[in-house]
C-alpha positions as CSV (number, residue, x, y, z in Angstrom):
1,M,97.3,111.3,147.4
2,K,100.1,113.3,148.9
3,Q,101.5,110.2,150.4
4,L,101.3,108.3,147.1
5,C,103.3,111.2,145.3
6,Q,106.0,111.3,147.7
7,S,106.4,107.5,147.3
8,A,106.2,107.9,143.4
9,G,108.6,110.8,143.5
10,V,106.0,113.0,141.6
11,K,105.4,116.6,142.6
12,P,101.8,117.0,144.5
13,E,100.7,119.6,141.9
14,K,100.7,116.8,139.1
15,A,98.2,114.7,141.1
16,T,95.3,116.4,139.8
17,P,92.1,114.9,138.5
18,S,93.0,116.3,134.9
19,C,96.6,115.3,135.1
20,L,95.7,111.8,136.2
21,R,92.9,111.4,133.2
22,G,95.7,112.7,130.7
23,L,98.1,110.1,131.9
24,Y,95.5,107.3,131.8
25,E,94.5,108.5,128.2
26,R,98.2,108.5,126.9
27,T,98.8,105.2,128.6
28,Q,95.7,103.6,126.9
29,Q,96.6,105.2,123.6
30,E,100.2,103.7,123.8
31,L,98.8,100.5,124.9
32,Q,96.5,100.3,121.9
33,E,99.5,101.4,119.5
34,N,101.7,98.6,120.9
35,I,98.9,96.1,120.4
36,S,98.2,97.2,117.0
37,I,101.8,96.7,116.0
38,I,101.9,93.3,117.7
39,L,98.8,92.2,115.8
40,L,100.3,93.4,112.6
41,Q,103.6,91.6,113.1
42,Y,101.7,88.5,113.9
43,Y,99.5,88.6,110.8
44,E,102.6,89.1,108.5
45,K,104.3,86.1,110.2
46,L,101.1,84.1,109.7
47,L,101.0,85.2,106.1
48,E,104.7,84.2,105.6
49,A,103.8,80.7,107.2
50,D,101.0,80.3,104.7
51,D,103.1,81.1,101.8
52,V,105.8,78.5,102.9
53,T,103.2,76.2,103.5
54,A,101.7,76.6,100.0
55,A,105.0,76.4,98.4
56,W,105.7,73.2,100.0
57,E,102.1,71.7,99.1
58,G,102.8,72.9,95.4
59,R,106.1,70.8,95.1
60,D,104.3,67.5,95.7
61,L,102.1,68.2,92.6
């Protein structure tokens, strides 16, 4: 673990199980937030595409 800390430029006292667990939890939370934002953006684009498609279909009538 000390060797890994040196290569990563991290202080060895930061490589405790509780610090690593906290890093893991924060990383997971950030990933979930990013995924949620991407899914929301995709959903909004999908709705916009549906609106455009519906408007074009309505013109033919």
